[in-house]
C-alpha positions as CSV (number, residue, x, y, z in Angstrom):
1,M,109.8,200.8,-4.2
2,F,107.2,198.4,-2.9
3,K,104.3,197.0,-4.8
4,C,100.6,197.7,-4.3
5,Y,99.0,195.0,-1.8
6,F,95.8,194.8,-4.1
7,C,97.0,194.8,-7.7
8,E,100.5,193.7,-7.0
9,E,101.6,195.7,-10.1
10,K,102.0,199.3,-9.6
11,P,104.3,201.0,-6.8
12,R,102.7,202.1,-3.7
13,V,102.2,205.9,-3.3
14,S,104.4,206.1,-0.4
15,Y,106.5,203.8,2.0
16,F,103.7,203.9,4.6
17,S,100.7,203.3,2.3
18,N,99.5,199.9,1.1
19,W,98.0,200.8,-2.2
20,C,98.7,202.5,-5.5
21,E,96.9,205.5,-6.6
22,D,94.3,203.6,-8.6
23,C,93.6,200.9,-5.9
24,A,93.4,203.7,-3.2
25,N,90.6,205.4,-5.5
26,L,88.8,202.1,-5.7
27,R,89.0,201.6,-2.0
28,R,87.6,205.1,-1.4
29,M,84.6,204.3,-3.6
30,L,84.0,201.1,-1.7
31,L,84.0,203.0,1.4
32,I,81.6,205.7,0.0
33,Y,79.2,203.5,-1.6
34,S,78.3,200.0,-0.3
35,P,80.5,197.1,-1.7
36,D,77.3,195.5,-3.1
37,K,76.5,198.5,-5.1
38,C,79.9,198.7,-6.5
39,C,80.1,195.0,-7.4
40,G,76.7,195.2,-9.1
41,I,77.8,198.2,-11.2
42,L,81.0,196.4,-12.2
43,K,79.2,193.2,-13.0
44,R,76.7,195.0,-15.2
45,T,79.2,197.1,-17.0
46,L,82.3,194.8,-17.4
47,T,80.7,191.2,-17.4
48,R,79.0,189.8,-20.5
49,D,76.6,186.9,-20.8
50,E,76.8,184.5,-23.7
51,K,74.0,186.4,-25.8
52,Q,76.0,189.7,-25.6
53,I,79.2,187.8,-26.5
54,D,77.5,186.2,-29.5
55,Y,76.1,189.5,-30.6
56,K,79.5,191.3,-30.4
57,V,81.3,188.4,-32.4
58,A,78.6,188.6,-35.0
59,Q,79.2,192.4,-35.3
60,E,82.8,192.1,-35.5
61,V,82.5,189.3,-38.3
62,K,80.0,191.6,-40.2
63,K,82.6,194.4,-40.3
64,I,85.3,192.1,-41.6
65,V,83.1,190.7,-44.3
66,V,81.9,194.3,-45.4
67,K,85.7,195.5,-45.5
68,K,86.5,192.3,-47.5
69,I,83.7,193.0,-50.1
70,Q,84.6,196.6,-50.2
71,Q,88.1,195.6,-51.0
72,D,87.2,193.2,-53.7
73,T,85.0,195.7,-55.5
74,T,87.7,198.2,-55.5
75,D,90.1,195.8,-56.8
76,E,91.7,196.8,-60.2
77,S,91.2,193.3,-61.6
78,Y,87.5,193.5,-61.2
79,E,85.6,194.1,-64.3
80,K,82.1,195.3,-64.1
81,P,79.4,193.0,-65.8
82,K,78.2,194.4,-69.2
83,T,74.4,194.9,-69.2
84,R,72.0,196.4,-71.8
85,N,71.2,200.1,-71.6
86,S,67.7,200.7,-70.4
87,K,65.7,203.2,-72.7
């Protein structure tokens, strides 16, 4: 079967159509709403600026560090420090 003219990955819906099902839906949305509005929504939701990227990286690093600390404290070779009993 022939490939979609837009994404060039998926097969076209039929011999006489030019797009796959997903690309045809995108085309319909562009016809219903203005292309400027669609592009604006996609840029706001899919594109990240440097500040957002840095924040996301910091959050992922924090998750990894917390997970590593939890693994270290549950490790069997870890001995709790001996402290005085408080009376």
